[in-house]
Residue frames as qw, qx, qy, qz and C-alpha x, y, z in Angstrom:
[[0.669, 0.314, -0.527, 0.420, 12.52, 0.34, -43.58],
 [0.095, -0.479, 0.440, -0.754, 12.22, 2.32, -40.41],
 [0.794, -0.285, 0.070, -0.533, 9.34, 0.28, -39.10],
 [0.919, 0.110, -0.371, 0.077, 11.31, -2.91, -39.67],
 [0.439, 0.364, -0.522, 0.634, 14.24, -1.61, -37.73],
 [0.373, -0.400, 0.374, -0.749, 12.07, -0.34, -34.81],
 [0.905, -0.179, -0.077, -0.377, 10.31, -3.67, -34.65],
 [0.845, 0.162, -0.437, 0.263, 13.49, -5.63, -34.57],
 [0.149, 0.436, -0.483, 0.744, 14.95, -3.29, -31.97],
 [0.629, -0.352, 0.199, -0.664, 11.81, -3.69, -29.88],
 [0.965, -0.029, -0.231, -0.117, 12.04, -7.57, -30.29],
 [0.605, 0.323, -0.519, 0.511, 15.68, -7.45, -29.22],
 [0.159, -0.442, 0.407, -0.783, 14.83, -5.38, -26.19],
 [0.808, -0.259, 0.030, -0.528, 12.00, -7.71, -25.23],
 [0.913, 0.074, -0.376, 0.140, 14.27, -10.75, -25.46],
 [0.402, 0.337, -0.532, 0.665, 16.86, -9.14, -23.28],
 [0.448, -0.389, 0.299, -0.747, 14.23, -8.06, -20.64],
 [0.916, -0.166, -0.140, -0.337, 12.80, -11.59, -20.60],
 [0.789, 0.190, -0.476, 0.338, 16.33, -13.04, -20.10],
 [0.372, 0.245, -0.489, 0.750, 17.62, -10.66, -17.43],
 [0.385, -0.515, 0.035, -0.765, 14.65, -9.37, -15.50],
 [0.862, -0.396, -0.277, -0.152, 13.87, -12.48, -13.40],
 [0.750, -0.085, -0.356, 0.551, 17.47, -12.73, -12.01],
 [0.147, 0.392, -0.128, 0.899, 17.62, -8.98, -11.52],
 [0.581, -0.524, -0.137, -0.607, 14.33, -9.00, -9.61],
 [0.882, -0.315, -0.340, 0.086, 15.50, -11.88, -7.49],
 [0.581, 0.094, -0.286, 0.756, 18.83, -10.18, -6.66],
 [0.092, -0.477, 0.017, -0.874, 17.05, -6.90, -5.98],
 [0.704, -0.535, -0.178, -0.431, 14.42, -8.40, -3.61],
 [0.853, -0.180, -0.364, 0.327, 17.17, -10.41, -1.90],
 [0.411, 0.222, -0.232, 0.853, 19.23, -7.25, -1.25],
 [0.353, -0.517, -0.071, -0.777, 16.15, -5.34, -0.10],
 [0.839, -0.454, -0.257, -0.154, 15.38, -8.17, 2.46],
 [0.766, -0.044, -0.322, 0.555, 18.94, -8.26, 3.59],
 [0.163, 0.351, -0.146, 0.910, 19.16, -4.53, 4.14],
 [0.539, -0.542, -0.150, -0.627, 15.79, -4.48, 5.88],
 [0.870, -0.351, -0.332, 0.101, 16.81, -7.31, 8.24],
 [0.597, 0.096, -0.277, 0.747, 20.11, -5.67, 8.94],
 [0.089, -0.476, 0.030, -0.874, 18.42, -2.37, 9.75],
 [0.700, -0.533, -0.212, -0.425, 16.03, -4.08, 12.16],
 [0.896, -0.267, -0.270, 0.231, 18.81, -5.98, 14.03],
 [0.470, 0.382, -0.250, 0.756, 21.27, -3.08, 14.36],
 [0.446, -0.831, -0.320, 0.091, 21.55, -1.39, 17.76],
 [0.262, 0.811, -0.242, 0.463, 23.60, 1.70, 18.44],
 [0.644, -0.139, -0.539, 0.525, 26.26, 1.32, 21.10],
 [0.353, -0.878, -0.280, 0.162, 26.02, 3.48, 24.27],
 [0.283, 0.803, -0.241, 0.466, 28.08, 6.60, 24.43],
 [0.509, 0.080, -0.621, 0.591, 30.79, 6.77, 27.14],
 [0.210, -0.249, 0.335, -0.884, 28.75, 9.36, 29.17],
 [0.792, -0.187, -0.216, -0.539, 25.74, 6.96, 29.12],
 [0.772, 0.021, -0.607, 0.189, 27.92, 4.18, 30.51],
 [0.182, 0.217, -0.554, 0.783, 28.95, 6.22, 33.51],
 [0.535, -0.243, 0.099, -0.803, 25.25, 6.68, 34.43],
 [0.880, -0.105, -0.347, -0.307, 24.66, 2.90, 34.54],
 [0.456, 0.297, -0.734, 0.406, 27.57, 2.12, 36.92],
 [0.338, -0.286, 0.498, -0.746, 25.43, 2.89, 39.95],
 [0.863, -0.019, -0.111, -0.493, 23.09, 0.02, 38.99],
 [0.647, 0.286, -0.696, 0.120, 25.87, -2.50, 39.60],
 [0.025, 0.232, -0.726, 0.647, 25.64, -2.10, 43.31],
 [0.689, -0.156, -0.007, -0.708, 21.95, -3.12, 43.42],
 [0.092, 0.133, -0.983, 0.084, 21.42, -6.46, 45.17],
 [0.658, -0.273, -0.379, -0.590, 18.18, -8.40, 45.34],
 [0.286, -0.365, 0.714, -0.525, 17.43, -9.52, 48.89],
 [0.770, 0.131, 0.456, -0.427, 14.40, -11.78, 48.21],
 [0.331, -0.080, 0.853, 0.396, 14.91, -14.83, 45.84],
 [0.377, 0.140, -0.434, -0.806, 12.99, -14.75, 42.56],
 [0.744, 0.040, 0.466, -0.477, 9.75, -16.68, 42.77],
 [0.276, -0.087, 0.905, 0.312, 9.85, -20.17, 41.07],
 [0.525, 0.201, -0.290, -0.775, 7.62, -20.38, 38.00],
 [0.759, 0.087, 0.568, -0.307, 4.97, -23.21, 37.82],
 [0.113, -0.200, 0.830, 0.509, 5.69, -25.81, 35.10],
 [0.613, 0.371, 0.255, -0.650, 2.68, -25.81, 32.73],
 [0.365, 0.371, -0.720, -0.459, 3.97, -28.18, 30.06],
 [0.864, 0.030, 0.310, -0.396, 1.99, -31.25, 29.21],
 [0.453, -0.201, 0.820, 0.286, 3.19, -34.66, 28.08],
 [0.410, 0.387, 0.758, 0.326, 2.54, -35.02, 24.37],
 [0.137, 0.789, 0.261, -0.540, 1.89, -31.40, 23.73],
 [0.027, 0.531, -0.524, -0.666, 3.77, -31.38, 20.46],
 [0.461, 0.239, 0.845, 0.127, 1.41, -33.90, 18.85],
 [0.378, 0.827, 0.351, -0.224, -0.63, -31.17, 17.16],
 [0.058, 0.815, -0.385, -0.429, 2.50, -29.56, 15.80],
 [0.302, -0.233, 0.860, 0.338, 3.70, -32.85, 14.22],
 [0.441, 0.483, 0.756, -0.020, 0.27, -33.48, 12.81],
 [0.257, 0.903, 0.105, -0.329, 0.11, -29.96, 11.32],
 [0.089, -0.634, 0.626, 0.445, 3.61, -30.29, 9.75],
 [0.387, 0.058, 0.895, 0.213, 2.44, -33.55, 8.11],
 [0.381, 0.752, 0.509, -0.176, -0.65, -31.85, 6.71],
 [0.112, 0.885, -0.185, -0.413, 1.45, -29.00, 5.40],
 [0.221, -0.421, 0.779, 0.409, 3.99, -31.31, 3.75],
 [0.421, 0.371, 0.821, 0.104, 1.11, -33.22, 2.10],
 [0.300, 0.867, 0.266, -0.296, -0.31, -29.96, 0.79],
 [0.023, -0.771, 0.485, 0.413, 3.09, -29.20, -0.72],
 [0.268, -0.264, 0.880, 0.290, 4.04, -32.71, -2.06],
 [0.541, 0.422, 0.711, -0.153, 0.58, -33.84, -3.40],
 [0.498, 0.817, 0.063, -0.283, 0.37, -31.27, -6.29],
 [0.028, -0.675, 0.673, 0.303, 4.04, -31.90, -7.17],
 [0.386, -0.052, 0.916, 0.092, 3.30, -35.61, -7.54],
 [0.554, 0.617, 0.507, -0.236, 0.15, -34.86, -9.68],
 [0.360, 0.886, -0.139, -0.258, 2.15, -32.54, -12.04],
 [0.469, -0.535, 0.626, 0.319, 5.20, -34.62, -12.17],
 [0.636, 0.261, 0.675, 0.266, 4.13, -36.46, -15.39],
 [0.400, 0.872, 0.268, 0.092, 3.32, -33.30, -17.29],
 [0.159, -0.901, 0.320, 0.244, 6.75, -31.86, -16.50],
 [0.637, -0.248, 0.630, 0.369, 8.57, -34.59, -18.28]]
């Protein structure tokens, strides 16, 4: 009788784990990603003593104008990007179209 009860308890726990683990893993990974990205983008504000040290920099003036940068862009330079995005979309869509009949 004890083995039957242990097996049924085990089966119940397996069913619960199969039902709740995928959403819990998704939520956990999403929270981990959100916290990680928030930690990377946070910057500490300057203290009031540090702000006083930077006030002397406001009186700096640049006498010579900044040099103009040379324009290196080419006409049609995004053609390769458009072609690569088409190839990537075909790589994604083609298997979906092949498996579509087996999903029905």
